[in-house]
PALOFI-22640 format. One record per residue: residue in three letters; y, z, x of N, C-alpha, C, CB in turn. Coordinates in steps of 0.05 Angstrom, whole numbers, padded with zeros to 5 digits, always signed. Each point is the difference from the previous one (the first is absolute). Glycine has a CB too. Layout:
AlaYZXYZXYZXYZX
...
END
This chain:
Met-00025+00005+00015+00029-00008-00012+00016+00004+00014-00006+00006-00035
Leu+00031-00016+00022+00028-00002+00022+00013+00012-00008+00003-00035+00013
Ser+00011+00049+00006+00020+00023-00011+00022-00010-00011-00011+00030+00032
Lys+00027-00006-00044+00023-00008-00013+00014-00016+00003-00002+00028-00006
Gly+00018-00019+00035+00017-00011+00018-00012-00027+00016+00020+00049+00002
Trp-00037-00063+00000-00009-00013+00018+00013-00021+00002-00035+00019-00003
Leu+00051-00034-00014+00007-00019+00002+00035+00009+00019-00038-00022-00051
Asn+00050+00037+00039+00020+00008+00011-00004+00012+00038+00013+00011-00059
Lys-00031-00013+00060-00001+00016+00026-00012-00027+00022-00013+00059-00025
Arg+00015-00087+00015+00002-00023+00011+00022-00008+00007-00030-00008-00020
Ser+00030-00012+00037+00029-00009+00014+00012-00016-00015-00012+00001+00042
Phe+00037-00010-00046+00011-00010-00019-00012-00035-00007+00042+00038+00014
Ser-00046-00046+00012-00015-00023-00001-00023-00005-00011+00019-00002+00031
Asp-00033+00020-00031-00026+00003-00010-00001+00001-00031-00011+00023+00043
Arg+00025-00007-00050+00016+00011-00031-00001-00026-00013+00036+00039+00015
Ile-00013-00056-00004+00007-00023-00007-00021-00015+00000+00040+00004+00012
Arg-00059-00013+00008-00028-00020-00002-00010+00014-00025-00016-00013+00056
Ile+00006+00033-00060-00017+00015-00015+00003-00007-00029+00002+00035+00034
Gln+00025-00029-00037+00011-00007-00028-00007-00028-00007+00039+00033+00006
Phe-00029-00051+00012-00002-00028-00007-00027-00008-00007+00036-00008+00027
Leu-00051+00023-00002-00028-00007-00011-00012+00003-00030-00005+00013+00045
Ile+00011+00013-00058-00007+00018-00017+00008-00015-00023+00003+00042+00027
Leu+00029-00047-00020+00014-00024-00025-00022-00032+00002+00066+00020+00009
Ser-00068-00033+00009-00019-00024+00004-00023+00003-00016+00012-00007+00044
Ser-00026+00028-00040-00030+00002-00006+00012+00003-00031-00034+00027+00048
Ile+00042-00006-00061+00005+00002-00025+00008-00024-00017+00010+00040+00017
Ile+00004-00062-00002+00009-00021-00014-00023-00017-00004+00045+00005+00016
Ile-00062-00008+00007-00023-00019-00002-00019+00009-00013+00008-00016+00035
Ile-00016+00037-00042-00018+00011-00010+00009-00005-00032-00013+00035+00043
Ser+00030-00024-00045+00016+00004-00034-00009-00039-00006+00063+00049+00007
Phe-00051-00066+00009+00003-00023-00008-00031-00014-00004+00050+00001+00024
Ser-00069+00004-00003-00022-00010-00003-00010+00011-00021-00006-00010+00041
Thr+00003+00038-00054-00010+00022-00020+00007-00018-00024+00009+00051+00024
Ala+00016-00064-00025+00011-00008-00022-00010-00033-00009+00042+00036+00014
Val-00050-00052+00007-00010-00021-00004-00027+00001-00007+00031-00014+00025
Thr-00041+00026-00008-00028+00006-00006-00011+00006-00032+00005+00018+00051
Leu+00009+00008-00054-00003+00011-00035+00015-00031-00017+00013+00070+00008
His+00007-00075-00006+00007-00028-00008-00022-00016-00014+00031+00001+00037
Phe-00041-00011-00013-00023-00024-00009-00026+00012-00011+00015-00031+00039
Leu-00014+00058-00028-00024+00007-00012-00001+00009-00031-00010+00010+00047
Leu+00036-00004-00059+00007+00011-00029+00005-00023-00010+00019+00044+00004
Phe+00002-00060-00001+00011-00029-00010-00013-00025+00027+00056+00027-00029
Pro-00076-00043+00024-00007-00016+00016+00008-00029-00013-00035+00034+00018
Thr+00046-00033-00037+00009-00023-00012+00031+00000+00000-00042-00003-00028
Thr+00058+00018+00032+00026-00001+00000+00016-00001+00034-00010+00026-00052
Pro+00028-00033+00051+00009-00013+00021+00019+00034+00007+00000-00070-00015
Ile-00002+00073+00052+00007+00020+00006+00036-00001+00002-00053+00007+00022
Tyr+00064-00013-00047+00027+00004-00002+00013+00026-00022-00005-00055+00013
Ile+00023+00069+00002+00011+00025-00018-00006-00005-00023+00034+00011+00022
Thr-00016-00037-00037+00012-00008-00028-00034-00007-00011+00061-00024+00012
Ser-00083+00015-00001-00022-00011-00009-00014+00034-00012-00004-00054+00038
Phe+00006+00071-00015-00013+00020-00003+00008+00015-00016-00012-00004+00034
Leu+00047+00006-00041+00013+00025-00014-00009-00011-00034+00050+00015+00042
Val-00044-00036-00050+00000-00016-00024-00023+00006-00018+00024-00035+00025
Gly-00014+00049-00051-00027+00011-00015-00009+00027+00003-00014-00041+00004
Met+00022+00055+00015-00003+00025+00008+00013+00019-00017-00004-00016+00043
Lys-00007+00040-00055+00000+00016-00018+00031+00016+00017-00063+00001-00022
Pro+00087+00010+00007+00024+00016+00013-00013+00025+00011+00038-00015-00034
Ile-00056+00022+00030-00009+00024+00002-00008+00001+00027-00011+00006-00045
Ile+00000-00021+00052-00012-00010+00033+00016-00021+00013-00048+00008-00013
Leu+00065-00018+00004+00016-00015+00019+00023+00015+00004-00018-00043-00014
Ile+00033+00062+00002+00022+00008+00002-00008+00017+00028+00018-00002-00055
Pro-00036+00021+00057-00009+00025+00022-00011-00028+00027-00026+00057-00044
Ile+00012-00084+00047-00004-00014+00015+00029-00014+00010-00049-00001-00020
Leu+00072+00003+00007+00025-00012+00005+00010+00020+00021+00009-00024-00048
Ile-00007+00052+00032+00012+00020+00019-00016+00008+00023+00023+00016-00036
Val-00042-00019+00035-00018+00000+00030+00007-00025+00030-00044+00017-00042
Cys+00041-00036+00020+00002-00025+00017+00031+00001+00016-00036-00030-00038
Ser+00053+00036+00022+00036+00006+00004+00001+00020+00028+00016+00002-00062
Leu-00027+00020+00053-00003+00026+00010-00004-00001+00037-00023+00015-00054
Phe-00005-00037+00047-00012-00013+00029+00022-00019+00013-00053-00002-00019
Cys+00060-00015-00001+00015-00023+00019+00027+00016+00010-00018-00050-00029
Leu+00027+00066+00016+00027+00017+00010-00013+00019+00025+00028+00004-00055
Leu-00048+00002+00055-00007+00020+00021-00007-00022+00032-00025+00043-00046
Thr+00014-00061+00030-00010-00027+00022+00031+00000+00018-00040-00040-00040
Ser+00054+00025+00025+00017-00005+00009+00022+00022+00009-00018-00038-00022
Tyr+00021+00060+00013+00016+00020+00023-00012+00006+00031+00014+00024-00044
Cys-00045-00029+00041-00016+00008+00018+00007-00031+00022-00040+00038-00036
Val+00046-00060+00022-00001-00019+00019+00031-00001+00014-00042-00027-00027
Met+00061+00032+00012+00031-00001+00003+00005+00023+00020+00014-00019-00051
Ser-00020+00043+00045+00006+00020+00020-00013-00002+00023+00009+00028-00033
Thr-00036-00042+00039-00009-00003+00026+00010-00023+00010-00037+00023-00009
Ile+00049-00050-00005+00016-00022+00008+00025+00014+00018-00015-00032-00045
Met+00033+00053+00028+00026+00010+00008-00005+00016+00027+00018+00002-00051
Leu-00043+00010+00052-00005+00019+00020-00006-00012+00023-00013+00029-00029
Tyr-00006-00054+00029-00001-00019+00023+00028-00011+00012-00045-00014-00022
Thr+00061+00008-00007+00033-00017+00017+00011+00021+00008+00017-00041-00028
Asn-00016+00061+00019+00018+00021+00008-00008+00010+00032+00006+00016-00055
Leu-00032-00009+00064-00001-00006+00018+00003-00014+00023-00008+00016-00025
Thr-00004-00047+00015+00010-00015+00017+00030+00000+00007-00037-00021-00014
Phe+00055+00015-00003+00025-00004-00001+00007+00027+00021+00006-00029-00055
Asn-00011+00052+00053+00011+00018+00018-00010+00001+00027+00009+00023-00038
Tyr-00035-00036+00038-00015-00001+00027+00024-00022+00014-00062+00009-00016
Ala+00063-00033+00004+00016-00022+00012+00022+00003+00013-00015-00019-00027
Met+00033+00037+00001+00027+00002+00012+00011+00021+00015+00004-00022-00032
Thr-00026+00039+00033+00000+00025+00022-00006-00005+00027-00014+00028-00035
Leu-00013-00042+00041-00017+00001+00023+00021-00025+00017-00060+00017-00025
His+00064-00036+00015+00013-00027+00006+00021+00005+00014-00014-00022-00037
Pro+00036+00027+00028+00026+00010+00018-00006+00023+00021+00030-00009-00041
Ile-00049+00020+00032-00006+00028+00021-00018-00008+00034-00008+00034-00056
Ile-00012-00055+00052-00010-00014+00014+00026-00020+00021-00047+00006-00040
Ser+00058-00018+00022+00012-00028+00011+00030+00009+00017-00022-00034-00049
His+00034+00057+00043+00020+00002+00004+00005+00040+00015+00007-00053-00043
Glu-00013+00068+00025+00000+00033+00007-00019+00008+00022+00011+00010-00048
Leu-00034-00029+00051-00021+00017+00023+00005-00019+00026-00045+00020-00037
Leu+00058-00040+00025+00011-00027+00029+00022+00010+00019-00006-00043-00033
Ile-00005+00053+00053+00019+00011+00028+00017-00029+00002-00040+00037+00035
Arg+00066-00018-00026+00019-00028+00008+00012-00014-00021-00029-00010+00037
Ala+00024+00017-00066+00014-00009-00024+00019+00014-00015-00035-00018-00002
Pro+00064+00029+00019+00014+00010-00018+00016-00020-00023-00001+00035+00039
Pro+00019-00024-00049-00002+00020-00021-00023+00007-00010+00035-00013-00009
Tyr-00046+00043+00009-00017+00015-00015+00007+00012-00024-00016+00004+00036
Arg+00005-00001-00059+00006+00015-00022-00012+00030-00002+00004-00047-00021
Thr-00026+00048+00043-00015+00022-00002+00011+00022+00029-00045-00033-00029
Ile+00040+00057+00025+00004+00016+00023-00004-00007+00026-00007+00026-00028
Arg+00013-00023+00049-00005-00004+00025-00030+00014+00007+00054-00002+00009
Arg-00055+00025-00007-00029+00012-00002-00025-00008-00006+00023+00023-00007
Leu-00024-00043-00010-00017-00017-00011-00012-00011+00029+00026-00010-00050
Arg-00005-00007+00058-00004-00017+00019-00019+00014+00032+00052-00025-00027
Glu-00050+00058+00024-00009+00010+00024-00033-00007+00002+00039+00039-00001
Pro-00048-00039+00026-00023-00003+00004-00023+00015-00018+00022-00011+00042
Tyr-00024+00038-00039-00017+00014-00019+00004-00001-00031-00004+00026+00039
Thr+00028-00019-00042+00002-00014-00033-00003-00025-00007+00028+00026-00005
Leu-00025-00044+00025-00010-00025-00010-00023-00009-00010+00025-00005+00024
Thr-00049+00027+00002-00026-00003+00001-00009+00005-00029-00003+00014+00050
Leu+00015+00012-00054-00022+00012-00024+00013-00015-00031-00011+00059+00029
Phe+00040-00070-00033+00002-00017-00019-00011-00027-00001+00033+00025-00002
Tyr-00039-00033+00025-00013-00026+00000-00031+00004-00011+00031-00017+00043
Arg-00038+00041-00030-00030+00004-00016-00001+00004-00027-00014+00018+00035
Ser+00038-00009-00045+00001+00013-00029-00003-00033-00004+00034+00055-00011
Leu-00017-00074+00016+00005-00030-00018-00034-00008-00002+00058-00022+00024
Glu-00071+00021+00001-00030-00009+00001-00015+00016-00015+00002-00016+00041
Val-00004+00040-00052-00010+00010-00020+00007-00011-00032-00001+00036+00038
Leu+00025-00035-00035+00014-00016-00025-00009-00022-00005+00036+00016+00006
Thr-00033-00035+00016-00018-00028-00007-00033-00003-00004+00038-00017+00027
Lys-00045+00033-00017-00031+00000-00006+00001+00008-00026-00020+00012+00045
Lys+00026+00016-00057-00006+00000-00021+00011-00015-00029-00011+00037+00029
Phe+00034-00053-00010+00007-00028-00020-00019-00023-00008+00040+00006+00023
Asn-00057-00006+00009-00011-00024+00003-00033+00007-00016+00035-00016+00052
His-00043+00051-00051-00022-00002-00011+00003+00000-00032-00020+00021+00043
Leu+00041-00015-00059+00016+00000-00026-00006-00028-00015+00040+00031+00022
Phe-00029-00050-00003+00005-00025-00009-00022-00021+00008+00047+00013+00000
Arg-00066-00007+00017-00013-00025+00018-00016-00013-00025-00007+00024+00055
Pro-00007-00012-00076-00014-00016-00027+00024-00021-00012-00035+00048-00015
Val+00061-00028+00015+00016-00019-00015+00013-00027+00004+00003+00039-00007
Ile-00002-00036+00043+00008-00025+00015-00026-00017-00005+00035+00021+00038
Val-00049-00013-00037-00027-00024+00005+00001-00015-00029-00038+00033+00034
Ile+00035-00015-00054-00002-00009-00030+00025-00018-00004-00025+00045-00018
Thr+00050-00037+00024+00023-00006-00011-00009-00039+00023+00044+00068-00015
Gln-00044-00063+00034+00006-00028+00020-00026-00014-00009+00028+00019+00050
Met-00049-00008-00064-00018-00022-00012+00006-00005-00026-00034+00011+00028
Ile+00044-00003-00043+00008-00008-00029+00027-00015+00009-00022+00044-00032
Ile+00039-00039+00042+00024-00019+00011-00011-00031+00004+00025+00043+00027
Tyr-00043-00038-00012-00008-00025+00017-00010-00016-00016-00008+00019+00036
Gln-00011-00010-00057-00017-00020-00024+00025-00008-00018-00054+00027-00005
Leu+00069-00007+00002+00023-00012-00024+00012-00026+00009+00016+00049-00015
Ile+00001-00040+00042+00014-00028+00008-00017-00024+00007+00033+00029+00016
Leu-00058-00027-00011-00020-00020-00001+00001-00021-00023-00025+00033+00021
Val+00014-00010-00044-00007-00014-00023+00024-00015-00008-00034+00033-00015
Ala+00062-00020+00012+00025-00009-00003+00008-00032+00012+00008+00053+00001
Ile-00009-00052+00023+00002-00023+00011-00018-00024-00009+00016+00029+00034
Tyr-00043-00025-00024-00018-00016-00016-00002-00010-00025-00013+00019+00026
Gly+00026+00001-00046+00005-00014-00024+00024-00020-00003-00021+00039-00016
Leu+00038-00032+00035+00022-00015+00004-00006-00030+00003+00018+00041+00020
Ile-00024-00044+00007-00004-00015+00011-00025-00020-00020+00021+00032+00044
Thr-00035-00022-00054-00023-00014-00012+00009-00008-00030-00035+00028+00030
Ser+00048-00017-00043+00006-00005-00023+00029+00005-00008-00046+00008-00007
Trp+00062-00025+00029+00030-00003-00004+00008-00011-00019+00004+00000+00038
Asp-00011-00026-00047+00005-00016-00018-00007+00011-00031-00007-00034+00040
Gln-00012+00053-00041-00006+00003-00025+00012+00022-00007-00037-00022+00001
Leu+00052+00039+00015+00008+00024-00009+00032-00005-00009-00038+00029+00032
Asp+00045-00010-00046+00030-00003-00014+00016+00017+00024-00013-00002-00061
Ala+00038+00009+00046+00020+00007+00021-00005+00028+00009+00034-00031-00019
Ile-00035+00049-00011-00016+00022-00001-00017+00013+00018+00005-00016-00032
Met-00032+00003+00032-00022+00005+00010+00007-00007+00027-00029-00006-00038
Lys+00039-00019+00050+00008-00006+00032+00028+00034+00009-00006-00081-00009
Ser+00021+00093-00005+00011+00014+00007-00016+00024+00004+00033-00024-00017
Tyr-00055+00031-00003-00011+00024+00005-00014+00005+00024+00001+00000-00042
Leu-00016-00027+00053-00017+00002+00017+00015-00007+00025-00038-00008-00033
Ile+00062-00006+00038+00013+00001+00020+00014+00031+00010+00005-00051-00016
Ile+00002+00069-00011+00008+00026+00005-00026+00017+00008+00040-00007-00034
Ala-00064-00003+00024-00030+00013+00006-00008+00003+00030-00015-00021-00043
Ala+00028-00002+00051-00002-00003+00025+00017+00007+00023-00021-00027-00023
Ser+00045+00026+00009+00017+00005+00024+00007+00026+00005+00017-00040-00006
Val-00014+00064-00021+00014+00024+00000-00031+00011+00020+00042+00005-00055
Pro-00068-00004+00054-00019+00020+00010+00007-00012+00029-00042+00012-00041
Met+00046-00030+00047-00003-00014+00026+00030+00013+00020-00029-00054-00027
Ile+00051+00045+00017+00021+00021+00004-00009+00029+00002+00029-00030-00025
Phe-00029+00039+00005-00014+00034+00004-00016+00002+00018-00001+00011-00041
Trp-00027-00017+00043-00016+00001+00020+00012+00001+00024-00027-00019-00026
Gly+00050-00010+00036+00004-00008+00025+00024+00031+00006-00011-00069-00005
Val+00025+00074-00013+00015+00024+00011-00010+00020+00008+00024-00010-00022
Val-00052+00016+00007-00011+00027+00009-00015-00001+00025-00003+00013-00045
Leu-00004-00039+00048-00008-00010+00029+00019+00000+00025-00028-00028-00028
Gln+00052+00016+00020+00022+00001+00030+00005+00033-00005+00034-00058+00002
Phe-00030+00072-00023+00006+00034+00010-00018+00012+00023+00012+00010-00050
Gly-00039-00026+00034-00023+00018+00025+00004-00019+00024-00044+00020-00034
Gly+00047-00034+00041+00004-00021+00030+00023+00016+00009-00013-00054-00012
Ser+00038+00055-00009+00016+00011+00027+00005+00038+00006+00028-00053-00010
Leu-00043+00061-00012-00005+00027+00007-00022+00003+00030+00008+00010-00058
Val-00019-00025+00060-00024-00001+00026+00015-00010+00032-00044-00020-00042
Asn+00063+00002+00033+00017-00008+00022+00025+00019+00007-00016-00046-00013
Asn+00031+00052-00005+00012+00019-00003-00008+00033+00009+00012-00036-00030
Ser-00039+00040+00028-00013+00022+00014-00003-00004+00028-00022+00009-00038
Ile+00007-00036+00038+00000-00004+00033+00021-00005+00016-00035-00015-00007
Arg+00066+00007+00004+00018+00003+00015+00007+00026-00005+00012-00043+00002
Thr-00016+00063-00008+00007+00023-00005-00008+00019+00019+00002-00012-00041
Leu-00030+00006+00042-00017+00009+00019+00009-00004+00030-00032-00009-00034
Lys+00032-00012+00040+00008-00014+00020+00029+00014+00008-00029-00045-00015
Ser+00047+00052-00006+00022+00006+00010+00004+00028+00015+00012-00032-00035
Trp-00033+00047+00031-00002+00021+00007-00003+00008+00024-00009-00001-00036
Lys+00001-00027+00055+00002+00008+00031+00020+00003+00014-00032-00017+00000
Met+00056+00013-00021+00026+00008+00014+00009+00029+00007+00011-00038-00023
Phe-00027+00054+00004+00010+00027+00005+00009+00006+00021-00025+00012-00025
Pro+00053-00003+00037+00019+00015+00021-00017+00029+00011+00050-00020-00028
Arg-00076+00027+00025-00002+00031+00009-00015+00003+00021+00004+00016-00040
Ser-00016+00003+00044-00003+00007+00016-00030-00011+00013+00038+00033-00018
His-00054-00033+00035-00024-00012+00015-00017+00017-00016+00016-00015+00050
Ser-00020+00033-00056-00021+00016-00017+00005-00012-00027-00002+00046+00026
Gln+00024-00046-00044-00007-00006-00017-00001-00026-00007+00009+00038-00003
Arg+00004-00061+00026-00011-00029-00009-00026+00002-00002+00033-00027+00022
Lys-00052+00036-00002-00025+00000+00006-00013+00011-00022+00007+00001+00046
Phe+00005+00020-00065-00010+00010-00026+00000-00028-00022+00021+00056+00011
Phe+00001-00061-00010+00010-00021-00018-00014-00025+00001+00040+00020+00004
Ser-00053-00027+00021-00008-00030+00005-00027+00007-00013+00027-00022+00047
Lys-00041+00045-00040-00028-00001-00011+00004+00001-00039-00024+00030+00053
Phe+00040-00013-00056+00005-00001-00034+00010-00026-00006+00012+00048-00006
Arg-00004-00059+00022+00011-00031-00015-00025-00025+00001+00057+00010+00020
Lys-00077+00000+00000-00021-00021-00001-00023+00010-00019+00011-00017+00049
Ser-00007+00044-00057-00021+00005-00022+00012-00006-00032-00022+00041+00035
Cys+00042-00047-00033+00006-00006-00035-00009-00033-00002+00051+00039-00010
Arg-00052-00051-00017-00004-00018-00007+00021-00007-00018-00043+00006+00011
Pro+00051-00035-00013+00021-00009-00011-00004+00006-00031+00008-00035+00038
Leu+00004+00043-00061+00006+00005-00024-00003-00017-00008+00022+00024+00001
Gly-00034-00028-00021-00013-00028-00022-00010+00008-00020-00013-00026+00030
Ile+00010+00012-00047-00024-00010-00023-00024-00011+00006+00034-00010-00023
Arg-00058+00035+00028-00016-00017+00008-00031+00013-00023+00030-00010+00061
Val-00047-00005-00065-00014+00001-00022-00033+00008+00022+00036-00043-00043
Asp-00045+00067+00049-00026+00008+00008-00022+00001-00006+00022+00013+00011
Glu-00043-00002+00002-00019+00015-00013-00021-00022-00014+00036+00043-00007
Asp-00034-00035-00019-00022-00023-00020+00006-00022-00001-00010+00024-00027
Tyr+00044-00035+00029-00001-00023+00006+00011-00021+00022-00007+00018-00039
Gly-00001-00007+00062-00002-00002+00021+00028+00000+00017-00043-00020-00017
Gln+00049+00007+00040+00031+00004+00008+00018-00014-00004-00014+00016+00025
Leu+00039-00012-00035+00024-00018-00010+00018+00010+00002-00017-00019-00026
Leu+00039+00006+00042+00019+00012+00003+00025-00025-00004-00027+00042+00031
Ile+00045-00038-00047+00017-00016-00010+00023-00009+00028-00009+00025-00054
Lys+00011-00051+00056+00019-00004+00024+00016-00025-00014-00034+00017+00047
Lys+00054-00014-00024+00019-00028-00004-00015-00028-00015+00026+00018+00047
Lys-00051-00026-00030-00016-00018-00005-00013+00005-00025-00003-00009+00046
Ser+00000+00028-00055-00010+00006-00027+00010-00020-00019-00002+00048+00009
Val+00027-00052-00016+00013-00018-00020-00007-00033+00007+00042+00040-00006
Leu-00045-00047+00029-00004-00030+00015-00037-00002-00019+00037+00005+00070
Asn-00040+00009-00063-00040+00005-00008-00009+00002-00022-00006+00024+00032
Phe+00025-00013-00053+00005+00001-00030+00000-00029-00013+00028+00043+00006
Leu-00001-00046+00007+00006-00031-00013-00017-00022+00004+00041+00010+00006
Lys-00049-00011+00028-00023-00018+00005-00025+00002-00017+00018+00001+00042
Ser-00029+00022-00049-00024+00007-00018+00004-00014-00020-00009+00042+00011
Ile+00039-00038-00026-00001-00008-00028+00000-00034+00006+00030+00047-00027
Val-00017-00059+00042-00001-00032+00012-00034-00009-00002+00047+00008+00042
Lys-00056+00010-00026-00031-00005+00003-00018-00003-00023+00006+00023+00037
Gly-00001-00002-00055-00012+00007-00026+00008-00021-00019+00000+00047+00010
Thr+00026-00060-00009+00007-00018-00022-00016-00026+00007+00047+00021-00009
Leu-00044-00028+00039-00019-00033+00008-00021+00008-00013+00012-00020+00049
Lys-00028+00043-00033-00035+00004-00009-00005-00004-00035-00008+00042+00044
Gly+00034-00028-00060-00010-00006-00024+00002-00029-00009+00010+00046-00008
Leu+00015-00055+00017+00001-00035-00011-00022-00016+00011+00051-00001+00002
Leu-00065+00006+00025-00021-00012+00007-00026+00009-00013+00025-00007+00038
Ala-00029+00031-00043-00028+00005-00015+00003+00004-00027-00019+00020+00036
Leu+00039-00013-00052+00000+00000-00031+00002-00024-00012+00018+00040+00001
Pro-00021-00047-00027+00005-00022-00007+00028+00011-00016-00052-00026+00001
Lys+00062-00003-00002+00028-00003-00007+00001-00003-00033+00012-00026+00049
END
């Protein structure tokens, strides 16, 4: 038996992941059960809400509508709250970490907005280790989201571009506009994400190299040189279960190149 405060004892990222898995399991089991029961009880009726509710007695119809409404509201709340949480964490992480790495920790880049003590050797080592822990937690929390999002965006762009190329003459203006938006907006969005990841890695490397300029004593330079070699650049990484992946500057070009290759393969392999 699980203790009463078992979930509260878990880390923040683990709690979010557990809640997401529980919500996904509830939705999948509920829909699977509903579809199975529908075909068992009403094998000749199409699985539409209108056809299912027509002719049902009000005493049965009203409780079903109430339960379905509450379920939809709860599901929408859980989904929206999860999306808002991930969005808020991403925005705060990006807006806070990027200027710190690109300017505040860069030696010989005045004027600074933070206090001078932040750039003292021993304070800087502790602060950079804290940023490494923060980045590791961020990557641990977002690694499934990064992989799944890139896969969905990639497939959506390919489908939209393939439809535009093969059916341009048969499509009306509204459908053409919809497919153009469906191809361009996800491409721009994910390109910005990859560009940010590549910029973060490059700025982190430049900051680590700038630490060679510390005008300190020999012992401090020796200590800081060893510490600098032990640091690795901060960046968006996907490790462990998904293999090693570090978003770099070239990731944007690789993503666009994969779209071009996928479109050409689709045009050559699939029937028009």
